[in-house]
N, C-alpha and C positions, 0 to 999 in steps of 0.2 A: 212099608214106606208110603207116604202120601203127600201130595202137594198141600201148600197152605190153603186152608178153607175147604179141603176135600172131605171133611166129615170124619176125621180119625177118631175124635172123641165120641161121636155118635156110634161108630162101629164098636169102640171099646165098651160102650154101655151095653150093646147087644151081646158082645162076647162075654161080658161079665155074667149075664143071665145064663148063658149056655154053660160056662164053667161052673157056676154055682149049682146048676141042675145036675152036673156030673159029680158033685161032692167036693169041688175045689173052693178055696177061699182066695179072693182077689185083693191085692194091695197095689197101690199106685206110687210111683216115684217120678221125680222130675228135677232137673237142675235149677228150674225157676219156681219161685214161690207161687206166682200167678197161675202157671200151668198146673201145679199140684192142686191149687184151689179149684180149678176147673174140673179136675178128676173127682175131687171131693163132691162137687155138685152133681156129678153123675152117679153118686152112690158108692164110689170106690174109696175106701179109707186111704188117704195119701199123705205123703210127707216129702220133703226135699231129699235129694240123693245125698247131700252132705250130712244131713242129720241121720240118715239110715246108716251110712258108713261109720259115723262116729259112734252110734249105738252098737254096731257090730264089733268094732275094735275094742269097745269097753265091755263086751260080753253081755250086752243087754238085748240082743236080737234073738228072739225065739219064735220060730214059725213051724207050723204043722207041715208034714211032708207033702200033703196035698194042698200046696199053696202056689199061687201064681203071682210073680212080681212083674208088674207092667212098668217099664221105663219109658216115659214120654219125653219128647224133645231130645232124643238121644243124639241128634246131630251136633248138639252144643256141649257134649261131654268129651273131655280130653282123654288121652290114652291112659294116663295113670289112674284116674277115677274109674274109667271103664274096666280096666284090669282088676281093680279092687272090687268092683261090682261083680264081675264074673267069678272071682275067687270066693266071694261071700255066697253067691248062689250055689257054687259047687259044694262048699262046706255045709251049707244049710240043707242041701238036697232038695231044693224047690225048683219050680219051673220058671223060666225067664222069658218075657216077651218084650222085644225092643221095638219102639215106634218112634219115627222121626222123619226128618227131611234134611239130607246132607247139604242142600243148596242154601239153607237159611243161615243164621248167625253161626260163626265158627267158634270153637272153644277158645277161652282166654289163654289157657296153658297150651303146651305143645301137643300136636298130633290130632288128626281127625279120625277117631277110632270107628265111628259109625260107617264111614265110607269103606274102611278096611273090612269090617264084618260083613257088610252087604255084598262086597265084591267076592269074598271067599265062600260065604255060606248061602248066598242067594237071598231073595226077598219076594214079598208080595206087595204089589204096587196098587195104590188107589189113585186113579187119574181123573176122576170126575170132581170138579170144583163146584161147591154148592154155596159158599159163603156170600159171594156177590150176587146182587139181584140182576144186573144187566148181563146179557149173554157175552158181549165183547169184553167185559171186565173179567168174567170167568176164564175166557180164552187168554187174556193177558196174564192172569195168575198162573195158568198152565205154562205159558211161555217163560215166565220167571223161573218156574221150577225146572225147566229143561235147559237153563242157561242161555235162552234166546232173549236176553235182557234188552238188547237194542230194539228189537221188534216190539217188545212189550211197552217200552218207554215211548216209542213212536206212536203207538195206538192211543195212549193218553194224550200225547202232544197234539195229534191230529184232531182230537175232539175238544180241544181247548181246556184241558184239565191241567196244563202246565203254564205257569205265568212267570216271566222274567221281569224283575223290577230294577229300574235305574237307581243307582246310588248317588249321593251327593259327593262330587269330587272336590277336594279341598283347593281353595285358591291360594297357592303358595305365595304369590306376589303380595296379596293382601295380608296374609299372615306375617310375612316378613316386614311389611310396612308398619303393622301394628305391634310388632315384636311379641307375638304370641308364641313363646318358645315351646310350650307343651304341644300345641297343635302342629308345630313344625317337626318336632321329633316323631309325633304320630304319623305325619305325612311321610317322613322317611321310612318308618316301619311299613306303612301301607305300600309304598312304591317298591320297597325291597321285596316284600312278600309277593306282589303281583309279578315283578320281574322274574322271580324264582319260579313261580307257577308256569308262566308263559315259556320260559326257557326250558323247563322240564318237559313240557308238552312237545316243543319242537325237537328236543333231543330224543324223546321216545320214538318219534316218527323217523328221525335220522337213523337210529339204531335198528329199527325194523327193516330199513332198506340196505343195511350193511355197507355204509359208505365209508370211504377213507376220510382222513382228517381234512384234506383239501376239499373234497367233495362235500363234506359236512358244512364247511364254511360257506361254500357257494349255495348249498341248500338253505342255510340259515338266512342268507341275504335275500333269497327269492321267495321265502315262505310268506304265506298270506298274513301271519301274525307278527311279522318282523316290524311293521310300522307301529303296532301297538306296543311291542316290546321296547322299541327305541323311545316312544313317548314316556313310558314309565321309567326307563333308565335315565332319561334327561331330567325328569322330575326328581328322581332319587339323588342325582348328582347336585342339583340345585339345592335341595334340602340339606345335603351334606355340607355344602359350602356355607349355608346359612348357620348351621349348627356350629361349624368351626369358627365362624366370625363371632359368635356369642357363646363361646365354650364355657365360660364361667357360669353362665345362667343355665346352660343346657346339660352340664355334667351330671347334676343329681337327677335330672329327668331321664337321662340315658340309662342310669342304673335302675330307676324305678320302672321304666317301660321295657327293660330287657334288651337293650341294644348291645349286640356283640361288638366289643371294641376292636378285635382283630379284623373282622369283616368291614367295619367302618373305616379303619385305617388302610385296609387293603385297596380302597378306591384311589388312594393318592400315591401308590407306589409306581415305580418305573416298570412298564409292561414288557420292555424288550429284554428283561432279565429272566433267568430261569425261576422256577417255582420256589425253590429253596431260598434264593436271594430275595424274592418278593416277600416271602413270609418273614425273613429276618428284618427287612426294612419296615414291614408293617409292625413288628414287635417293637422296633426302636421308636416308631411314631407313637405307639400306645404309651410307652414310658415318657416320651418327650412331652406329649400333651396331657399326661396323667389321666388317661381315660379310665373310668371306673369299670370294675368287673361286676356284671349283673348278679343279683341275688339268685342262688340255685333254685329257690322256691318260686321264682318269677318265671312265667311263661316267656319264651324268647320272642322278641318282636311283637309285642302286644299291639293289636290294632283291630278295628271293627270294619268288616267288609260287607256286613249284611244288615246294617241298622235299619234302612228304609224298607228292606224286604221283610223284616220281622214285624215292623209296624203295619205294613199292608196286610200281612198274614193274620195278625191279631185283629185288625179291623174287620176283615171278611169273616173271621171266625165269630166275632161278636154279632155281626149282622145275621149270620146263619143261626146262631144260638137264640136270637130274638125271634127269627122267622119259624124255627122248628124247635120250640122249647121242650117238646116231649121226646125228642130224639137225643141220643147220646153223642157227645162231641169230644174229640181229643186232638191235641197238637203233638206232633212227633218231630224230633230232631236227633242228630247224631251225638253232639258233644254236651257235656254238663254245663259248659259256659253258655251255649245258646239256649239250653233249657232254662237256666236261671234268668236269662234276659227275657225270654218269652213269658215266663211266669210273672216277672215284674211288670211288663207291659199289659198283660191280660188282667192282672189284679188292679192296676191303676184304672183301667177302663171299666172294670166291674164296680169299683168304688164310685166312679162318676155316675154310673147308671143305677146306683143304690142296690145292686145285687148283693154286694158285700157291705156289711154294716160299718158305720164310721167309728163305732166303739171298738177299740183294739186292745189286745192283751199281748205283751211281749213274752214269747216262750223261748226257752233255751233248748235248742235241738242238738242231738248228738248223731254223729255219723262214724261208722267203723270202716276203716280201710286197712290194706296191708301194704307194708313198705317193701323195699327191694329184697329184704331177707325173710319175707313171709310173716313178719310179726304184725300183730293187730295194733293199729294206731287210731286212737279216738280223738276226733276233733269236735269242738263245740261252737255253736253259732246262735246268735239271738235274732229272731225275726218276729214281726207283729202278725197276729192272726185275729180274725173276727168272724162273726156269724155270717155264713154264706160262702166262706172260702172253700174251694175244692182242694183236697189234700190227697197225697199218696203215701201209703205206709212203706217204710224202707227197711223193715226187719220183720221176720216171721215171729209170730207170738201165738202159742197154742191156747193160752188162757183167753185171749181176745178172739181167737179163731180168725186171724188176719195173716196175710202173706205179704212178702216183699213185692210191691207192685199193685196191691189192692187200692182202689180209688174210693173216695167218699166225700161227703159234703158236711161241713160243720153246721150243726143245728143249735147247739148251746155251748158257751164257753165262758169261763171266769178265770181268775188267777190261779186256781188249783185244779180244775177239772174241765174236761172237754167231752162233748157228745157228738158222734158222727153217724150219719146215715150212709150205709155202704151202697155204692152204685150197682144197679142191676139186681138188688136184693131188697126185700122188705125187712131188713134187719138193721138194728142200731147197736153201736158199741160205745161204752163210756170208759174212760181211763183217767188216772191222775197224771198230770204233766210231769211230776218229778219221778214217776215210776216207769213211764213209757215215753221217752222223748224222741222216738225214732219215726218221724214223719216230716213231710215237706210240702210245699205248694204242688198241686197236681193238675193245674190247667194244661201244662205241657209236660211230657215225659220223654225219656230217651227211647230210641228204637229197641235197644236191648231189653229195657224194662217192660216194653209193650208186648214181648213175646207171650202169647197166650191170650191177649186182649182182642176183643171184637167190638168195634164201635160203629154206629150208624154213619157218622160223617167224620172223616179224618182230614186234617190239614197238616201237610208234611213240608218241612223245610229241607230242601236239597242243598248239600254242601260239597265243596271240592274234594274233601277227604273221604267221601263215601266210596263203596264198592258194590258189586252186584249182589252180594249176600245181604248187606244192610238194606239195599234198595228193594230186594225181594220181600223182606220182612215188613219194612215200612209201608210198602204200596199194596199190601194184601191184608191189612187190618180192618178195612171198611166193609160195610154191608150195602150202603146206598150210594155214597159219594166219596170221592177222593180229589183233593186239590193240592197240587205241588207248586211250591214257590222257590224261585232261585234268584240269586243276585247276579247282575250282569258283570260284577267284578269277579265272581267265581266262574261264571260261564259267559265269556266274552263272545263266544260263537255257539250256535246250536249243537254243532258236532262235539264240542267240548263237554256239554251236558251228557250227551249220549255215550261218549267214550269213558268219562270218569265213572258214571254209574254202572257201566258195563264191565269195568276193570275187575280182574280176578285177584284176590288176596287170600286164597284158601291156603290152609296149613298143609304142609307136606309131611309124609312119613319116610322113614328110611327105605321102606319097600317100594316107594315111588321111583327110586333110582335103580338102574340095572346093576346086577352083581358083576363081579370080575369074570366069572365063567360066561355069563351072557354077553358081556362086552367082547370076550375072546371069540365067542361063536359068531357074533355079527361081523367081526373084523377078519374072519378066516378067509373069505374070498379075496380080500386085498392084502393078505399077509405078505406075499412075496414082493409086491410093489412097495409096501411099507418098509420091508427089510432092506431092499435095494436103496431106497431114498435115505434111510438112516445110515447105511454104510457109506454112501457118497458124501453125506454131510460130515461123517466122522473123518474121512480122508481130508476133506477141506479144512476142518479144524486142526488136524495134525500138521498140515502144511503151513497154516497160519502161525501155529505155535512155533514150528521149526524156524520159519523166517524171522519171527520176532525175537527168538532166543539168539539166533546168529547175529541179528542187528545189535542187540544189547552187548553181546560179547565183543563185537568189533569196536563199538563205542568205548567200552572199558579198556580194550587193548590200545586204542588210538590215544586216549587222553590220560590213562593211568599207567601205561607201561605194562611190564610183565606181571603175571599173577604171583602171589607169595610162594607157590610151589616151585616156580621156575627159578626164582632167585632166593638164595639162602640168606634172607634178610631177617634181622632180629625184630620181632613184632612186639609192640608195647604190651605190657601186662594187662592194661585196661581192655584192649581189643580182644585178647585171649579170653579174659573173663566174660566179656560181652557175648562172644560166640559160644562159649561153654554154657553160659546161663540160657542163651536162646535155645540150645539143643535140649537142655533140661526142661524148659518150659514148653517144648513141643512146637517151636516155630518151624523147624524143618526136620525131617526124619533122617538123622545120621550123616548128612553131608552139608558142606558149606554152599549156600546159594550164591548166585551172582551178586545180589544186593550186598551180602556179607563180604564178598570179595572187594567190592567197591569201598565199603566202610573200612576194611582192614588196610587196603592199599592207600587210601587217603590218609589214614593215621600214620602210616609209614612215611609217606612223602612229607607230611606235616612235621614229623620229628626230624627228618633229614634236612628241613629248611627249604624244600622245593615248593611248598605251598605257603601262602601268607598266614601268620598266626592269627588266632581269634580268641578273644577272652569271653568265656561263657558267663552269662548272667547268673544270678543266684537262683532264679526260677528254672533256668536250663539245667544247672547243676543238680537241683532238687529233682527235676524230671528224670535225669540220668541215673542218679544214685539212689533215689527213693521213689521208684515208679509205683503207680497204683496197680493192684493185682490184675485188673482187666484191661490196662492200657497196653500199647505196644511195648516191645522189649526196651527200646530207648528211642529218643528223637533221632539218633543216628540211623536206625534201621528203617525209618519212615521216609521214603524218598518222595512222598506226595507233596511235601511242602516246597519242593523246588530248591532247597538249600543244600549245598554240599557239606557234609559233616567233616569236622576236623578232630584233632587229638583231644583227649579228655584231660590231659595234663599239660602243664606249661612246657615250653621247649627245653627248659633247663633241667627238668626232672629226669634222673637217670633211670634206665630200664632195669628192672630186677632180673636176676638170673633165673633160669628154669629150676635150679635147685630150690631157690627161695619160693618159687611158685608152688612146687609140690609139697614142701614142708610146711609152709605157713600161708595158706590161701588168703588172699585179700577179701575183706568183707566190706566192700564199698557200696554194695547195693542194698535192696530192701531186706530187713531182718526177717528171720523165719516167723511165721504166724505163731501166736501163743496157742499152746495146745488146749487151754481151758477157755470157757466162755466167761464173760464178765457180766456181773449182775446189772450194772448201769446200762450196758449196751442192750441187754434183753428188755429192761424196763423202758428204755427209750423207744423201742420198736412196738410197744404195746399199744393197741388201739381197741376201740369197742368191738369191732368185728373180730380182731385176732383173739381177744379174751373169750368171746362167745365160741369161736372155732375151737380153741383149745379145750374149753369145758365140754363141748359136745364130743370132741375126740377122746376126752378122759372119762366123762361121766355118762355119755349118751344124750338123748334128747331131753330137754327140760320140760317142766310142766307148762303147757302153752296157755292155760287159763290164768295162772298166777304170775307169769313172766311178762315183762314189758321191755321197752327200749332202754331203760335205765338199770334193770336188775333181772337176773336169771333166778328162777326158783326150781328146786328139785324136791321130789317127794310128793305124796298125795296132799299134804298140808303145806307144802312149800317151806319146810323147816330149814333147808340149806339155801342161803341167799348169797349170790355173787354179784358184786357191783360192776357195771359196765361203763360208767361215765364218771367224770369229775376227778377230784384229787384221789379218791379212794378206789379208782378203777383197778380191778383185779383182786380186791380184798373180799373175803368171804367170812360167813359166820353160820355155824350149825347150832340152831336154837335147841334142838333135842339133846345134843351132847354138851353144849356150852363151850364149843371150841371155835376158833377163828384164826385168821392170819392172811398171808399173801398167797399168790399162786404156787410158789415153790413149796410152801408147807402143805398146800392142798395136794400137790403131786406126791409128796412124801407120805401123806396119810393114805392115799389111794393105792400107790404103787410100792411103798416102802423104799428102803435104800437111804443113802446119804444125801446131803444137800447138793453136792456137785453133780450127782446123777439126776436129781430133780431139775437142776439148772440146765443141764444138757438136754433133758427131755423137753423143757419149755422152749429152749432156743431152737431145737430141731423142728418142733411143731410150728414155730413161727418162721421157718425157713431162714434162720440166721446161721451162717457157716463161720467156722473159726477164721477162715482166710480173710474175712472182712474186718477182723478185730486187730489189725496191725496197730502199733502205737500211733496215736494221732498227734499232730503238732499242737502244742499248747500255747495259748496266748499269754503274754505278760499281763500283770495285773492292770497296768495302765491301758494297754490295748483292749483288754476285756472290759474295763470301765467305759472306754470310748465307744466300744461296740454296743454296750448296753444303753448308753446315753443316746446313740443314734437310733436304736430300735425304739426307744421311748419317744423320741421326737417324731419318728415316723408314725407311731400309733396316734399321737396327738394330731398330726397332720391329717391322717385318714379320718379321724373323728370330726375335725374342723370342716373337711370337704363334704362330709355327710350332713352337716347341719343346714337347717332352713329357718327362716324367721318364725317367731313364736306366734304371730297373730293367726287366729283361726285354727289352732292345733290343739291336741289333747293337753299339751303342756300349759297352754293358756287356761284351759278348762280347770286343770289342777290348781293353778294359782288363784284364779278368780273364784271358782265355785267352792273348792275345798280348803283354801288358805285365806280367803277373805280379802284378797288384794284387789283394789279398785283403781288405783292410779296407773300412770304409765309404767311400762316395763322396760328395763335397760336392754341395750342392744347385745350385751354379752350373755344374755339368757336366750338360748336357741333350742330348737327341737330336732330330734333325730327320729325318723319314722320307725326304725327297727334296729335293735342292738341285742346281741346274744348274751344271755345271762348264764355263765358257765356253771353256777350252782343249781339253778332251776332247770337247766338243760333245754331252754327254749328262748325265743326272742321276745322283747317287749319294746314298745315305744318309750322314749326317754326324754326327760328335761336335761339339757346340757348347759352347765355353767362354765364359762370360759375364764380361766384365771390368767391374768397378765402380770408380768414383772414391771419394774419401774421404767423400762424402755418401751413398754406397750406391746411386747411380744407375748403371744399365748404360749405358756409353758405347761399347762395342765388343764384337764377337763374333768369335772365331776358329773357323773351321770346319776339321775334319779329315775328308777324304773317305774313305769306307770301301767295301770290296768287299761287295756285297750278298749274296754267297754264302758267303764265308769269314769275314767280319768283320775282316780285316786292312786295312791301308792300301790304298787303291785304287791299281792300277797305272796311273797317269796322270802326265802331265808336271806337273800342278798337284795336289799332295796336300794343301796347306793354303791357306786363303784368309782374310784378315783384313778385317773390315768395321767401320768406325767409327773412333773415336779411342782410343788406348791409352796416351798419355802420362799417367803418374800414375794409371793404372787397371789394377790387376792382377786376377788370379783368386785368390780366397781359398780355399785348400785346407784350412787348419786354423786355428782360433782358439785361442790359448794365451796364455802369459805368458812374460816373460823375453826370450830371444833371438828375433830376427826372421830367418827364413831366406828368401832370395830365390833362386828357381830360374828358369831360362829357360823351359822347357817344362812343360806340364801333367803329362806322364809322369814327368819328373824330380821335380817337386814331390810327386806321389803316392808316389814311391819313398822320399822323405824321411819322409813321414808313415808309410809302411809300416815304416820302420826304428825308429820309436818316439820321434822327436824331439818335445819337448813345447811348443815355442814357436809363434809365428805362422809359418805357411808360406804363401808367395805364389808364384804363377807369373806372371812378367812378360810372357810370350808373345813376347818378343824381347830380344836383347842390348841394343839401343838404349834400351829402356824402363827398364833398371836405373837409369840416371842420372835418369830422370823420377820415380823413387820418392822423391826428396828432398822433393817437395811432398806426397806421400802420407803419409810417416812423420812424425807430429806429435811423438811423444815422442822427443826427441833423447838421452835417457839410456839407452835400450835398445840393446844391441849388435846389429849387423847382420852376418850371414854370407851372402856371395854364393856360392851353390853352382853353380859354372860347369862347362861341359863341357870335355873334354880336347882343347882346341884347340892347334894347333902354336904354337911360340914367337913367331914373327913374323907370325902370321895376323892379319887385320883383326879377327876376333871377339875374340881374346885382348887386343888393344890396346884395343878398345872396353870390355871388362870392366875393364881396369886404369884407363882414364880415368874410368869410372863410379865405381869405388871411390875414386879420388882426389877426384872431385867431391863424393861423399857425405861424405868426411872433412872437406872444406872447410866443409860445412854443419854440422859439429859432431857427426857420428855416428861411433861406434866401429865401424869396418868391417874385416872380414877376408875373405879369399877362400880357398875350399877347392875343389880340382878333382882328379879322378881322374888316374891315370897316363895318359900319352899313348896307350897301346895299348888302353885300356879304354872309350873312348867317353864316355858320360855315366853318371850314377848308376842310371838305369833299365836300361842294358845290364848293369851290374854286378849289379843285383838279379836279372835274369833268368838270367844265366849262373852267378853265384857264390852267390847267396842273400842273405838279409837281413844275416847276420853280416858279409859283405864290405862292405856299405854302412855298417854301424855302426862298422866299424874306422876310418873317416875322421872319425867324430864322437864319439870316446871321451870327449873333454873335456865334451861336452854331454849325455852319457848317464850320468855318474857319479851315484851315490846321495849324498845329503847335502843341505845347505842350498840354497836357491834361488840361481840364478846371478846374479840381480839383486836389489837391495835393494827394500824396500817402496816407497821413494821413486821407484824407477825403473819401478814398475808403471804401465800406461797409465791416464791419468786420463779419467774419463767426463765429458764436458762437461754441465753442467746448464743449464737454461733457466729464466728467471724464471716464476712462476706467471702464468697467463693472467688478464686482468682483463675478460674478455668478460661481457656481461650475463647475469643468471641464466637468462633465458628461452632463451638460446642453448645453455647447458649442458643444460637440460632437453630442448630439441629434439634435441640430439645423443644423449641417453640414449634418447629415444623412437625415434629413427631406428635406433640400434643394436639396440634391443629388437625392432623389426620386421624387421631384417635382421641377425641375429647373425653370418651368414657374412662380413659386411663387416669385423667387428672383427678376425678372424683371417686374412682372405684376404690372400695374398701375391701381388701382381701384379708381374710383371717388365716394367718400362717403361724406355725409354731416358732418358738424362739430359735434363732440361729446365733449362737453365742460367738462363733468365729466366722470371719469373712471367707470368701472363696480363696482357696490356695492357688498358686501358680499352676499346679498340675491340673486342678479342676477347671481353671480358666482355659488352659490349652485343650483339654478334652472337649469342653463345650464349644470352643471356637472351631475345632476340627469337625465336630458333629454338624454344626450349623453350615459350615462350608460344604460338607459332603451332601447335605440335603439340598442346598441351593443349586448345586451342580447336577443333581440327579432328578429332582422332582420336576414335573411338567406343569403343574397347576400354577398359573401366574400369580393368583392372589396369595397363595401360600408362600411362594418364592419371595414376593414382596415383603410379606410379614416376617419371614426368616431373615431377609436382608436387613430390615430395620432393626431387628433384635441383635444381629451381629454388629451393626453400626453402633448401637447403644453399648454393647460390650466393649467395643474399641474405645469409645469415649470414656468409659469407666476406667479402662487400663491407662489411658493417657493422663489421667488425673494424678497418677502416682508414678514418678520416674523410677523409683526403687522397684516397684512391681514390674515395670517393663524390663528392667535389667535382669530381674530374677527369671522372667519368662525367656529372655534371650539366652541365659545360661542353660536352661533346660531344653529348649528347642529353638534353635536359631532360625529355622525355616518358618515356623509360625510367627516369630517376632518380625521377620522381614515382611511377611504377608500383612501383618497388622500395620506396620509402618506404611506399606503401600496403600492400604485402604484409608489410613488417616490422611495421607497426602492427597489422595483422590477426593476425599470429602472436603478437605480444606480448599482445594482448587475449585471444586464445584460451588462452595460457599462464596468464594471470592468472585466468581463469575456472576452469581446471583446478586451480590452486593453491587457490582459494577453496573449490571443491567438496571438495577433499581435507581442508581445515581443518574444514569443516562436518561431514564424515563423522567426523573424529577427535573433535569435540565430542560 
């Protein structure tokens, strides 16, 4: 073992010569590619530990008995890999030498094996640090290695090597005045993050002092950081209020920037309630405000707290690079996000100084990561590179002799090939971009990737998330100089910097905890005292239980009379069945509990007429006679609700005799579970993970090189393929045998037996038990259709909420660049940043076309999936997806007069508009919807032109167009069909290939100058509505509301079609919810907004006397409250009018 920079590699070089002199062969291993490369430079043939273990498991590791395997950087090897390494060494019969430092970066997986080995077997330590030139820096490196991190950091800080940079604090008032909604949401994220960091720091100090809750509150108030905490808390609340005031504009930004909706709503709940009630209220607010759920792939609360710090760090790095051009420089940071930001800043500065050439080539880079299940996930990204760029290799490659972490500078580059000079070597490597796309910018690298690197001058970015292990590695990579930069938002005090970078996050082992025997040995001196204390506590608990039981019995005796055993009273059959069933289900072991006595006695008194009757609702009857398997025995046995249960039958129902009870037991409760599993239930529970789990359980581990997240492959050549996603999830095919089928057939093939045995095997593997397969209530066809329609509307609503304007997006690029559209684009064409394509298994940006019915409501959305890099249509099996209903709902491309033009697709309709046609232009989005336009087109006097595609003569599409034209003619419309030549596709193809004039050639009759094509009588008539006869105070209330909220008058909200108005039950529910929120919330602005919304609801109700009557029949209390509010508003309005009259006088 040796400290960082103690010369472990140099000692290994000398040891290599000694071993070879004794007839041994030396081989090097390391978990890091760069460290393995350093061993290679010392003359030791080396490879990564991962590659060695892979070769060993595949039977390709062959070593002579007199061989030495040197494992470098062993402190970063987890327990599993270390155990595999020791097993391989033992099996091969070779000697192993382990070298490392347990204080440096910890293993990514579980367990620090190196610390365990050194504590049990002993070690040889190298304590002399030689890497740094300055004596005090070598001493600081030694302090890092002995966990005296605070003293080491203080040494650098005292000598001016640590610099804290002021960040720009956002001016929230200015942002609110300019309505910069994105910056306001970012300000909320920033303030929330800093509030959390400061509170976490104060809480850590309070926990270390072991304070009570009251003492913790006092400690918080008196803490030196409390003023800073309150400042950011106030800023967060102001930003939240501003977001809420402009929720329609901020809602998509909240989703994009990762705002947690529950935590956002949690700021507006009533604090005097318990935690459960607060969470419930926050959930209600999330639904009421329709707050979006953030994308799982989005980092939570995205914000930048180190922008100015990184700029200053790059600036000083560039000055040093210019001052010391012959010395090596590197920038280090903890996160990949900060690394990418530093590389962007550094490259921009190098281009300005002409260090990097202005002639760039875009390269497609690849990066391999592992998901939560250990599967390899490949991501691609396009970045520009030029001559002079510094790069880092991100994957080991033996043919190029480069490792993950090797640095180099680009000397030559073109569209196919790149030539790189490696740093610290007089060696060049050349490779084709399409064969080796594993590299990235290398001006800055992560601390973990720097393991094994030594540079003359190091510039390190300190972050709040670091710990002492990362600080040790990052601050010992230099030879001459180290400069540390920190943001004052991360480190608002100097002690915070020292505490955070000195914190310990080392991985623990099971052996770090004492065993049961050791705990008993340590507790032996206090065993008698502990036994006495436990015995005393047991007596106290027995006494409390006795008193409580006696109290309950007295209450039962006082209010319910004698127990059933003391009086020979006939007990209703339902109560007997309830008690019997409770015993069978294990509620109580063999005797009737006090609760059951109360239930039975109340049923007796109810039947005798001594308690008032109660009619159970349908829901209560269902809960009693058809309970869920995991629910309580019945509502009657649950006394937590505070309601005294009554009889389960009407008072007139006669009690059956005991003979009837024994001979023919009543089956009024849940039926017995079906003994067999159902195929549909098993398939309903299938997921990608469960299919993979089942296949692993059945077939063992799959082929990791041929499998991916969409498919499992078994066999050396992957002949057995099992689908994990999409509609074919669980289907398999064996290419060698020519067999295939579903999971049940796979189980039958591997295990034999009948289908029901295979079904049971799959169900048990998926943890599905027969008791969950009780008969489910089925919906009527009408209710089922209503539920499906509601789900469809909700999907359309969610898509509408996710849309943003088309300008400046990939959708506009698609239409302008790839479809040749130059004119203005309609408002019903929108853009959605990301939408999941269930066939391709990933998300794409999409062009969204909103289809509206004749009332102007959005009933459907057609999505066109786009390539996020080029803006063209995505190269996927599914390029378009339609959501919602489109019959009689087209996309309006242009509003005009005269002729009505119907096109199938949006691109074709835009091409007609581009050609200068003056009439109405609609995109029907499908050929079948042309016939549905009969209900949409109200004015039968206007001619209709169907602009069809160039379909073949007998094709189904052409026949559908002809049938639609015939149908529209039968409805009294003058219909004609225009289609391009068979070889020319559609009108958009003609526009792109031949220009506007070629499209206009097909519509000469509709482009002629002269009188209108249609008479004045044929112009569309605008329907008029009779004047409203609502009371005067309602009109004034509307004017006041619009004066207070002018944005409501012009605001255009995209909402899906609501074919039916609010029902009385929905109005009652909404009124109750608004009233509850008004009475409980403390924020004045929100209360005012909710009050105005409730007043608007009251005004809506009063417009229809029938509606008010229906509400009164359902809930008289709510109706009375509504009438009171209406009277109050009317009186207030009269006072306002009188005051106005007095002022005029």
